N, C-alpha and C positions, 0 to 999 in steps of 0.2 A: 319748395326745393329749387335751388338755382341750377340752371342748365348751362353748360359751356358749349358754344358753337365751335366746331372743329372741322376743318377741311382735311379730309384724309387723302393723302397721296401715298399709295402703297410703295414701300421700299422695293428695290430690285430683288433683294433676297426673298421677300415674301411672295412677289409675283412669280419668281422662278420656282419657289417651293410649291406654289399653287398649281403649276403645270403638271400634267399627268406623269411625265417621265420622272419627276422627283420622287414619286412614291415607290419607284422600283429600287431606290437606294436603301441601304441599311437604315433602320429607324433610328431617330435621334433619341438620346436619353432625356425623357421629358421632365426630369428634375434638374437638368443642368443649365448652365449659361451657354446659350447657343451662339457660336462665332460665325459671322459671315464677312465677306469683303465687299464693300460698296464704294464706288467713287474713289478707289485707291486707299481706303482706310478700313480697319477692322470695325465691325459693329457687334454689339451684344444684343441678345434677345432671348426669348423663351418660346417653348413649343405651345402651339394652340392646335386644337383639333377641329376639323370640319364636321358638319352634321353626319358625314359618312365615316368619320373616324380617321381621316387622312391628316397627316401632320403638315403644318406650315409654321413659319416663324414670325413672331411679332416683336417689334423693338422693345427693349427693356433695359433699364440701367440701375435698378435697385433690386437686391435679391436677399431673401431671408435665409440665415444660416444658423439653425438652432444647435447649440453645443450639447453634448451628452453630459451624463453625470460626472464625467471626469474632465469636463471643460474642453472637449475636442470634437471635431467633425471633419469629414472628408466630403461634405455635400454643401452646396452644389459643386459639381465638378464643371468641366468645360468640354464642349462637344461641337462638332461641325460635320457637314456633309463631306464626303470624299471629294478631293479636288478643290477644296476651298482655298488651300495654300499650295505654293509650289512644292512639288515633291522633294522631300529631304530638307526643307527649310525648317527653321526653329521658331517656336511660338512660346510665349510666356507672359508674365505680368511684371509690371512695376508697382511698388507701393508708393503712393503719392504724398502721404503726410503721416503725422503721428496718429496713433490710435485715439479715437474720441470716445467719451463716456456720456451716455444718456442720463440726464439729471431729472427726468420727468417733463422737461420743458424743451430742451434742445441738446445738440451735440457740441456745444462750444468748448467744453472742458477737455484738455488733453489728459490721457491716462498717465498717471504718475505713481511711482512707488512711495510708500509700501501699500497704500489702500487699493490700487488698481493693478490688474494683471498686465504682464507683458504678453504680446501676441507673437507666437512662433508660427511660421509657415514652412512646411517641408515637403519634399518629395524624396522619400528614402533618406539617404545621407545628405541630400542637398538642403540647406536650411537658410532661411532669411528671417529677420525679426522686424516688426513694425518699428519705425524709428521713435525716439522719445521726444524729438523736436521735428518741426515740419521741414522735411526734405524728401527727395526722391531716393528710394532704395531699389536698385536694379534687381528684378526678381529672377525666377528660375525658368530658363528656356529649355523646352523639350522638343524632340523632333516630331514634325507632322508627317507620319508615315504614309506615303501615298497621297500626301496632301490633306489627309484627315488628321484632326487633332481631337483626341478624346482622352483626357487625363483628370485625375482627382488629386489635388493637393490636400495635405492635412493642415488644418487650422487649430491651434491649441492655445488656450489662455493659461498662462503660467503664473502662479502666485508670486508676488514680490515681497511678501511679508517675511520678516525674520524672527524665528525660523519660518521657512515657507510652509503654508498650508498644503494639505494634500490636494485640495482643489480650491480654486479661487471663490470668493463670495459671489452670490448672484449679481447679475448686472447685464446691461445691454451696451454693445460697443459698435462703433462704425469704423470700417476699414475702406479706404478710398484706394482704387487701383485703376490701372489701364492696361490693355493688352497690347503687346508689341510682337514684331516678327522680323526675322531676317529676310523674308520674302520682300523684294523691293516694291511689289505691287500691293502690299498690305501695310499701310502706314499705321501709326498708333491709334487706338480707339479713343473715344471720348472717355472721361472719367466715369467709372461705374462703382457701385457701393455694395458691400456686404454688411447687412445688419446682423450682428452675431449676438445671440441671446443665451445666457446661461442661467438656468433655474429661475427665470423671470416669467411672470404671467404673459400669456399670448396676447392679451389685450394691450399690455404695455409695449410689447414688441411692435404691434400694429400701429400704435401711436407713433413710435419712433420711425417706422417706415413711412407713415404719412408725412411726418415732418421733413424727411429727406426729399420726398416727392415735391412738396411745396417749396422748400427752401434751396435745394441744391440742383434740381433738374430744371430743364427749360420750362417756362411757364406755358399754360395752355394756349393754343392758337393754331394757325394754319400748319405750322411745322412742329407743333407740340402735342400731338395726339398720344394718349396713353395706350398701353396694351389692351385695356378694357374697351377703349374707343374702337380699335381695330377689330376686336372680337365682336362687338355690337354690329359693326358695319358688315362683316362677313358672316355673321351668324355662327361664330365659332365658340367653342368651349375652351377656356384657358385651363391648362392641366392643373395648376396649383390652386385654382379657385378664385383668382384675382379678377376674373371677368368672364362673361360680359356682365355689366352692371345695369343695363337697360337705359342708360343715359348717354346720348350721343350729342 
């Protein structure tokens, strides 16, 4: 078994969350994308638990989003600690490129009608669609009440067949996004990814997630530690089961 050497430098949000006062705040939704602000930019992460069950945040940029039988999901959502953003500022997402389709090997193919679904993202009546060609689509900004942002958008795969099917065929899709804010102290995040799976085996979805980690995220190295590496280092349990893996 190969082992990757990784020099762990804990991000400021993780160090801050590890301090005792952080546990007095409202608990984070452990299924969500956790938003922090570090070095003037938004970062994405996920909840990890200490041996005592306390919450901290480890960096993460790929998230699994299983669609239900109707091709829709509102999970993961987005959450943050109170005071992460300037009170009254607005936070949301941009879609960075066309929806991609997993072909069993990679995500190189763009979703196209009529075989592939269109992807709709909405918050109530506010609606965006993933573009059909690679371009940035400005997303839906919502108010960070009291500097806290906790919202769930709905992601729905819509059949493009004619006549449209009630639900799209099984498949695995890749949505690339970044988080943005009107808070001048919170610049855009690095790209992060939702791997959306509809009626596909979990093993195939895991292969797709692994491909994203290897091909689209920063390679392992001093600045490229994974959430599992951080979990190993701190003796944490990652809530969704993605770590620790015992290899540091």
